[in-house]
C-alpha positions in Angstrom: 11.5 -3.1 -0.2 9.8 -0.5 -2.3 8.8 2.8 -1.2 5.4 3.7 -0.6 4.6 7.1 -1.9 1.6 8.2 -0.8 -2.6 6.3 -0.1 -5.5 7.5 -0.5 -8.9 6.8 0.6 -12.0 7.3 0.5 -14.6 8.5 -2.4 -12.5 11.5 -2.8 -9.3 10.0 -3.1 -10.3 7.0 -5.0 -13.5 7.8 -6.3 -15.3 4.8 -4.2 -16.5 4.5 -0.6 -14.2 2.9 2.0 -11.8 2.5 -1.8 -7.9 2.2 -0.7 -5.2 3.5 -3.4 -1.4 2.9 -2.8 1.3 4.4 -5.0 4.5 2.5 -4.6 8.0 3.2 -5.8 11.2 1.4 -6.3 13.7 2.0 -3.9 16.5 4.2 -5.8 19.1 2.8 -3.8 17.6 -0.8 -5.2 19.7 -2.0 -8.1 17.1 -4.6 -8.7 15.7 -4.6 -11.9 11.2 -4.7 -11.1 8.6 -6.9 -12.2 5.9 -6.2 -10.2 4.5 -4.4 -7.0 2.4 -6.4 -5.1 0.6 -5.2 -1.5 -1.1 -7.4 1.2 -4.0 -5.9 3.2 -6.1 -6.7 6.9 -8.2 -5.3 9.3 -5.8 -3.9 11.7 -4.4 -5.8 14.0 -6.4 -9.3 12.2 -4.1 -12.6 12.0 -4.3 -13.1 8.6 -3.3 -11.5 5.6 -5.6 -10.7 2.3 -4.1 -10.2 -1.4 -2.2 -10.1 -2.3 -2.6 -7.0 -5.0 -0.5 -7.0 -7.5 0.6 -3.8 -10.6 3.8 -3.6 -12.8 6.2 -1.5 -11.9 5.2 0.9 -14.4 1.4 1.0 -13.1 2.7 1.6 -9.3 -0.1 1.6 -7.7 -3.0 -0.5 -6.9 -6.7 -0.5 -5.8 -7.3 -2.3 -2.3 -11.0 -3.2 -1.8 -13.6 -5.0 0.6 -12.8 -1.7 3.7 -15.9 0.8 4.8 -15.0 4.3 6.6 -13.9 3.6 9.9 -12.0 0.7 8.7 -8.3 0.5 9.9 -6.8 -1.3 7.5 -2.3 -2.4 7.8 -0.8 -2.3 4.5 2.6 -4.5 3.5 4.1 -3.7 0.1 6.8 -5.5 -1.4 8.5 -6.1 -5.4 8.7 -8.8 -7.5 12.1 -8.9 -9.5 12.0 -9.4 -13.6 12.9 -12.8 -13.0 10.1 -14.1 -10.7 12.2 -13.9 -7.0 10.5 -11.5 -4.5 12.4 -8.7 -2.0 11.4 -7.7 1.4 8.4 -6.3 2.9 8.5 -2.7 3.9 7.2 -1.6 6.8 3.4 -2.0 8.0 1.3 1.1 7.7 -1.6 1.5 8.8 -4.6 4.2 7.7 -7.5 4.9 8.6 -10.6 4.4 5.8 -12.2 8.1 5.0 -13.2 11.0 2.7 -9.3 12.9 2.9 -7.0 13.9 1.0 -4.4 11.7 0.3 -1.5 11.3 2.8 2.4 11.3 2.3 3.8 7.8 4.1 7.1 8.3 2.2 8.2 10.6 5.5 6.3 8.5 8.2 7.9 5.6 10.3 7.0 1.8 10.6 3.4 1.5 11.7 3.2 5.0 12.2 -0.4 5.4 12.7 -2.1 7.9 9.7 -5.6 9.2 11.1 -8.1 11.0 9.4 
């Protein structure tokens, strides 16, 4: 699974009200050559996921659309190899959309609620 390096939210972090930008990196212990990062998202606790939103490994960030200030959003990412084989999912990270500074997620545990 890739590493979620940070998540920026709201107009201060993304330039868009309700915006979410997820920054990703390859796990340094993963020997696979990656081609894409993908992120799925949903209102926290909802059954169905939306997305995925995808970027190249070189771009390393995706913009997640469709949320408003105050929404709690579940984020989960995975990488796809350069040969098109999807890898494991990251743990689910839950964030709250507000206008705030970026959050460094790599230091948090699985499903740790990020509240601003």
